[in-house]
Backbone bond lengths (Angstrom), bond angles and torsions (degrees), N, CA, C in turn:
res aa  C-N    CA-C-N  psi(-1)  N-CA   C-N-CA  omega(-1)  CA-C   N-CA-C  phi
1 M - - - 1.487 - - 1.505 110.86 -
2 I 1.325 113.32 129.27 1.498 118.13 170.02 1.548 109.02 -104.34
3 I 1.335 109.33 127.14 1.503 117.91 -178.04 1.562 105.32 -112.68
4 L 1.382 115.21 120.92 1.299 121.94 178.65 1.581 114.71 -93.81
5 D 1.268 116.01 137.32 1.465 119.32 175.77 1.523 110.13 -58.27
6 E 1.317 116.63 156.59 1.492 123.35 -175.61 1.503 111.93 -45.88
7 N 1.372 119.20 -48.09 1.434 119.05 -176.07 1.479 115.25 -73.65
8 L 1.333 119.20 -8.65 1.452 122.63 -179.64 1.484 116.29 -100.99
9 H 1.352 114.03 -11.15 1.452 116.52 -179.66 1.527 112.13 -84.33
10 D 1.359 111.02 77.87 1.395 123.33 -173.96 1.552 104.18 -131.04
11 V 1.251 119.58 150.39 1.511 126.42 -179.94 1.560 111.35 -50.80
12 E 1.333 114.03 -42.38 1.467 117.90 -177.80 1.538 112.63 -71.04
13 V 1.320 118.90 -14.05 1.463 122.56 176.88 1.533 109.53 -106.95
14 S 1.354 118.34 -52.04 1.485 118.50 -173.44 1.544 112.74 -70.85
15 A 1.301 117.38 -37.49 1.537 119.27 -174.45 1.571 110.34 -64.84
16 P 1.343 117.80 -45.99 1.431 118.42 -177.43 1.555 110.90 -64.93
17 I 1.350 114.87 -37.76 1.463 118.67 -178.64 1.622 108.65 -66.19
18 A 1.269 110.86 -45.69 1.574 119.21 177.82 1.496 109.58 -52.83
19 R 1.366 121.01 -31.98 1.375 125.28 -179.23 1.548 115.47 -66.02
20 W 1.260 115.71 -35.42 1.490 118.38 179.38 1.524 113.23 -109.70
21 Y 1.330 121.13 -23.82 1.437 120.44 -176.42 1.527 107.98 -83.53
22 P 1.314 118.23 126.01 1.521 121.22 -177.24 1.465 116.29 -71.50
23 G 1.331 121.69 -16.13 1.415 124.07 179.91 1.522 113.54 -96.55
24 Q 1.298 118.94 -163.01 1.457 124.96 179.88 1.592 106.14 -80.39
25 V 1.315 114.15 149.96 1.389 124.13 171.25 1.519 109.41 -127.98
26 V 1.327 120.99 110.15 1.471 126.89 -169.87 1.521 107.80 -130.50
27 S 1.311 112.09 167.20 1.413 121.10 175.04 1.591 107.80 -95.03
28 V 1.328 115.37 147.74 1.429 115.52 177.20 1.573 112.77 -61.76
29 T 1.295 116.57 -21.32 1.454 116.10 172.05 1.488 117.74 -67.64
30 D 1.379 115.72 -14.33 1.426 119.72 179.41 1.507 108.44 -79.89
31 L 1.313 119.82 -13.01 1.456 124.21 -179.82 1.523 110.80 -81.23
32 R 1.302 118.40 -22.99 1.446 124.52 174.72 1.544 109.67 -150.12
33 P 1.351 111.05 75.78 1.515 116.12 -178.35 1.515 117.44 -53.51
34 K 1.341 119.77 151.28 1.439 127.46 171.18 1.524 109.58 61.58
35 S 1.313 118.65 32.66 1.532 119.46 175.12 1.671 105.18 -144.66
36 K 1.250 109.48 152.96 1.517 116.47 171.48 1.500 106.13 -78.71
37 I 1.362 113.71 134.45 1.476 116.24 -179.46 1.541 108.31 -113.03
38 K 1.277 114.68 115.41 1.480 118.22 176.72 1.521 111.25 -79.60
39 D 1.364 115.33 151.97 1.392 122.41 -176.49 1.541 112.65 -50.08
40 E 1.342 114.63 -44.18 1.500 120.99 -177.32 1.503 112.08 -64.82
41 A 1.303 121.20 -19.70 1.472 122.25 179.87 1.522 112.44 -87.66
42 I 1.332 117.88 -8.78 1.471 119.66 -177.20 1.454 115.99 -63.89
43 P 1.347 117.70 -44.74 1.536 117.61 176.93 1.511 111.29 -54.31
44 T 1.325 119.47 -41.35 1.487 121.13 -179.94 1.561 107.89 -65.70
45 L 1.221 115.46 -43.12 1.544 115.05 178.67 1.509 114.40 -65.15
46 L 1.324 115.94 -36.34 1.434 119.12 177.12 1.471 114.67 -66.19
47 R 1.368 116.99 -32.83 1.493 118.24 173.67 1.464 115.20 -68.59
48 R 1.322 121.45 -11.06 1.411 123.73 179.98 1.509 111.63 -84.36
49 V 1.310 119.70 -10.95 1.490 123.58 176.89 1.507 112.72 -117.98
50 K 1.266 120.32 156.97 1.424 125.42 -173.69 1.492 113.08 -81.91
51 E 1.329 115.82 115.97 1.444 122.38 174.13 1.511 119.55 50.41
52 P 1.423 117.10 50.60 1.435 118.56 -176.87 1.576 113.27 -81.51
53 T 1.323 112.16 152.98 1.448 116.82 170.70 1.505 106.79 -114.83
54 F 1.333 118.07 113.87 1.479 123.25 -174.13 1.568 107.77 -95.36
55 V 1.335 115.99 126.26 1.480 118.07 -175.77 1.571 104.86 -114.15
56 T 1.289 115.42 135.21 1.497 124.39 179.87 1.501 113.06 -149.25
57 T 1.276 113.46 156.17 1.420 121.15 173.34 1.479 112.55 -104.15
58 N 1.279 114.36 -0.14 1.469 121.98 -178.46 1.553 108.78 -86.55
59 V 1.266 113.74 70.21 1.474 120.10 -175.38 1.505 112.79 -61.43
60 G 1.305 115.82 -43.54 1.483 119.57 -177.52 1.531 114.32 -57.51
61 D 1.297 120.87 -34.86 1.425 119.80 177.49 1.577 117.18 -91.15
62 F 1.355 117.79 -5.88 1.421 118.44 178.87 1.532 115.38 -116.75
63 W 1.317 115.96 -43.52 1.465 120.56 -176.88 1.533 109.28 -71.83
64 N 1.319 111.30 126.43 1.463 121.74 179.68 1.585 112.50 61.95
65 K 1.240 116.44 13.82 1.506 118.42 178.75 1.499 108.93 -113.61
66 L 1.337 117.23 -31.53 1.506 115.91 -177.85 1.512 110.48 -105.37
67 Q 1.371 114.34 145.50 1.462 121.05 176.38 1.503 104.86 -70.33
68 A 1.383 119.72 136.50 1.481 122.45 174.67 1.516 107.75 -68.08
69 S 1.255 115.29 153.02 1.456 125.21 177.49 1.522 110.83 -133.25
70 P 1.363 116.93 141.08 1.424 118.31 173.67 1.560 113.97 -70.24
71 A 1.291 115.89 -5.68 1.510 118.81 179.05 1.491 115.58 -82.05
72 Y 1.329 116.76 -16.03 1.486 120.48 -176.10 1.531 108.20 -154.59
73 C 1.318 110.56 176.24 1.498 126.71 172.46 1.518 108.72 -128.20
74 I 1.361 116.29 139.61 1.409 120.10 175.19 1.535 109.80 -121.30
75 I 1.306 120.21 127.21 1.460 123.83 177.22 1.502 105.89 -115.81
76 A 1.352 111.50 116.81 1.477 120.81 176.52 1.466 109.34 -106.10
77 I 1.314 117.14 113.36 1.509 122.45 -173.79 1.570 106.30 -107.75
78 E 1.295 109.00 121.00 1.557 117.38 -176.06 1.503 106.65 -90.84
79 I 1.366 115.13 94.01 1.476 120.57 179.82 1.472 106.16 -144.02
80 P 1.333 121.13 147.93 1.422 127.71 177.87 1.597 109.43 -66.42
81 N 1.335 117.41 150.22 1.400 121.10 -177.87 1.584 112.58 -58.86
82 E 1.299 116.30 -32.09 1.451 117.05 178.93 1.505 117.46 -68.04
83 L 1.307 112.01 -12.81 1.518 119.70 177.06 1.547 116.16 -106.02
84 I 1.292 115.71 14.94 1.536 124.53 -172.98 1.595 103.87 -58.89
85 S 1.282 121.87 -35.08 1.430 119.15 -179.06 1.511 114.87 -61.04
86 E 1.347 114.58 -11.00 1.505 117.42 174.65 1.523 117.04 -85.02
87 I 1.373 110.81 -5.78 1.473 116.10 -178.96 1.546 115.81 -58.48
88 P 1.285 121.04 -37.93 1.503 122.55 -178.38 1.580 108.11 -62.46
89 R 1.401 114.55 -44.64 1.524 113.74 -179.64 1.491 110.77 -69.39
90 L 1.413 118.90 -38.67 1.444 120.28 -174.87 1.468 107.93 -67.44
91 L 1.334 118.33 -40.72 1.452 123.76 177.73 1.488 113.86 -58.46
92 R 1.330 114.76 -47.24 1.424 119.62 178.25 1.568 111.98 -63.30
93 D 1.272 114.15 -36.69 1.500 114.05 177.15 1.484 114.25 -71.35
94 I 1.332 118.43 -31.14 1.446 122.60 175.51 1.548 108.93 -67.92
95 L 1.326 117.30 -45.24 1.505 121.66 -174.02 1.552 109.31 -75.59
96 Q 1.294 121.36 -11.23 1.401 124.84 173.14 1.496 116.61 -87.19
97 L 1.439 116.73 -12.71 1.452 121.17 174.20 1.542 109.54 -67.34
98 E 1.236 115.93 140.48 1.490 121.39 -177.82 1.487 110.88 -53.73
99 T 1.326 121.44 -35.82 1.400 126.78 -177.37 1.648 113.30 -62.43
100 F 1.342 111.22 -31.35 1.454 119.53 -172.37 1.541 110.89 -120.67
101 K 1.256 120.65 7.66 1.389 121.88 -170.46 1.455 119.98 -62.58
102 T 1.330 116.82 -30.93 1.545 123.10 179.44 1.548 105.26 -113.94
103 K 1.347 110.95 159.43 1.490 118.46 171.46 1.516 110.94 -57.86
104 A 1.343 115.71 -45.88 1.499 122.50 -179.69 1.499 109.32 -54.29
105 A 1.369 118.08 -45.82 1.436 122.96 -177.57 1.477 113.27 -69.74
106 R 1.352 122.96 -28.33 1.454 119.56 -174.34 1.430 113.43 -100.67
107 M 1.485 120.17 -16.92 1.366 120.30 178.01 1.492 110.97 -57.66
108 G 1.275 116.65 143.07 1.494 123.75 176.73 1.526 111.71 82.43
109 K 1.367 117.43 14.67 1.445 121.20 179.48 1.552 111.02 -120.73
110 V 1.311 113.96 143.74 1.498 120.56 172.34 1.545 100.64 -113.60
111 I 1.403 114.08 116.11 1.473 119.95 -178.26 1.525 110.71 -105.39
112 H 1.270 112.74 146.95 1.448 124.22 -178.09 1.567 107.95 -123.32
113 W 1.291 118.02 114.85 1.469 121.36 178.04 1.522 109.27 -106.12
114 T 1.258 122.36 130.22 1.437 126.91 168.04 1.516 108.63 -128.06
115 P 1.301 120.93 169.57 1.453 120.27 179.07 1.518 114.37 -66.52
116 T 1.331 114.43 -14.37 1.533 114.39 178.71 1.478 115.72 -116.36
117 R 1.372 114.95 -1.64 1.541 114.40 179.49 1.498 110.66 -166.46
118 I 1.289 113.31 161.35 1.485 121.97 173.84 1.550 106.35 -129.61
119 E 1.282 115.31 129.69 1.411 119.10 -178.98 1.498 112.23 -142.43
120 Y 1.349 121.65 159.32 1.426 118.39 -179.62 1.483 111.37 -150.94
121 Y 1.293 121.51 168.30 1.440 124.30 172.64 1.539 108.41 -138.14
122 E 1.301 115.21 156.10 1.509 124.40 178.39 1.515 105.48 -122.87
123 A 1.302 118.93 168.68 1.422 124.21 -176.95 1.607 112.77 -55.21
124 N 1.261 113.77 -38.40 1.473 116.58 -177.36 1.504 115.01 -112.11
125 R 1.380 116.94 20.25 1.362 122.50 -172.02 1.562 112.26 -138.23
126 R 1.238 118.11 137.99 1.460 125.03 175.84 1.522 109.12 -66.01
127 I 1.301 117.67 175.06 1.506 125.63 176.72 1.499 107.90 -62.77
128 V 1.284 112.29 127.75 1.480 123.67 172.02 1.507 116.28 -116.13
129 A 1.354 114.99 128.20 1.522 117.13 -179.45 1.542 106.20 -79.79
130 V 1.215 119.10 148.26 1.491 125.21 178.75 1.527 107.80 -112.92
131 P 1.347 118.88 121.53 1.453 117.64 174.75 1.489 115.12 -63.92
132 R 1.228 119.85 135.23 1.461 126.91 174.80 1.488 113.17 -69.63
133 E 1.285 120.95 122.09 1.438 121.52 -179.02 1.471 111.84 -85.95
């Protein structure tokens, strides 16, 4: 399951992902309908579903702020709001990297994508740079 942060659950982002991703693509607001979801509540919500990959552009509140958990993966994509339509392609590129290719491989990781690098950390591991293929 791919869970998109509130600002990403838009047809121009979710529909293209749903075309290539074999699982569900939902908004984080679907996990707790009719309520405001604060960033600090997201890890708890992610633990309620099986092996979710949460995608956000809110790098400042997720990258190097949250402890990694084997229950989920977080992908923080550092991109300006005017380029959000690029998220489906970037996400597909990230998920095709050997390091993140399967759910089992990416669970427990907090991933940070920038135009120049991809890095991640796990609960018991420091930040690791991922070579671009």
